[in-house]
N, C-alpha and C positions, 0 to 999 in steps of 0.2 A: 483467899475472896475468887479465886478463879476456881477453883476444888470446889468449892461450897455447889458455888452455881451449876457449874455442871453435875455433879452428883444430884443437885436438883431436878433440873432438865431432865437428865436423864429416870429418874426414880419416876418424871409425870410421862414420859413417853411411855416406859414401857404399864404405865397402868391403863394409857390408853391403848394403844395395843392390845391391852389384854380384855377392855372394855367391848374393844373391836370385833377381835376373835368370838368374846361370848356371846358377838353380836351376831353375827356369820354364821357361824356354827349352828346356832337352834335353827332346829327340826322347822322346817320352812307350812306344814300343817300347826304346827303349835301355835306359831307366830301369828297365822291365818284368824287361829280360834279363839286367839288370846284378843286382836285390835278386832274381830267382827263381834267377840259378848263385847266390853269396851263400848262400839261404838251403839252398839243396840240400848244397850246402858245407860248411857247416853242423850241418845234420842227417845228412848221410851218406845222402842219400837215391837210393836207384836207380831209375831208367829204361828200358823201353823205346822201343830205336834203329826211327826208320820210322814214328813215328803217336803221333796224341796224340789225347786224349777230349775233343767240342766237343755242347755242352749247348744246344738253339736252344731261345729263347725261346717260349710254347706254343703262338700264332700261326703258327709255319712248319707250313708238309707239310716232309714225307719229300722230296717233290719241288725245292721251295724250299731247302731246306739245299744238296739237292746243289750246284742254282747255285750257290747262296752257292761253296760250295767249292772250285766251282769256274774261279769267278770270278778266285779270290787263287791260279792252276795249283796248283790239292790237289784229289786226290780223295777219295771216300770208298770206302773197305776194308770197313767195316762200317754196315748203319744195323742200330740193336738193333728191338727189337719193343718195342712199346708202350711205349719215352719218346723222349724227343721231340731221342736225343742217338745219337753217331754217333762212331765209326773213324775213322780221314782220314789215311791217306797223306801223309808229307813227309819231305823230304832228310835220306839221314841225319847228325844233329850240323844241323840245325835243327830240331829240335821247339820249344825255346825261343822260338827268335826266330818260328815259325808258331805257335805258344802265345798269345804274348804281340801279335803285332799282328793275328789273330783277334781276341783279346780287345776290340778296337776298337771291332770292327763290331756296328752298335746290334741287332742281329738275333739277334747270338748272345748265350747267359743268360751262359756259363761257357767256362771249357776250360782241361785241365787233360792235363799227362803220362802215363805210361802208368807210371802207378808197381810198381815191382816191391816189396812187404809181406816182409821177411824179418823177422826178433827183432830187426836195428838200426832198423824203422822204428814200431817197438811201445812 
């Protein structure tokens, strides 16, 4: 009886470790994309295509911000005055991927989709 219990517990332990390893080894950008798409669908959120909003950390100058964005083969469409934020042009239908990719950069405070606010979002 004890051997059977040990075997069952061992198998469960291996299964739990395998699931945990799969979750931890999954690419953080891929995880972010999946979660964001799920959240958008759940909340019926709409956003403008072709651009995202990027908020840079305080120490980042507008010129450095532009260089950061260009290092990802993207371009700044508009830099907001008196803010450390910019509207970034991204390929259509790649907004979520770009947002999640840039979010990993330590020089970037946050990234956002250019959300369309309407009665559904309120």
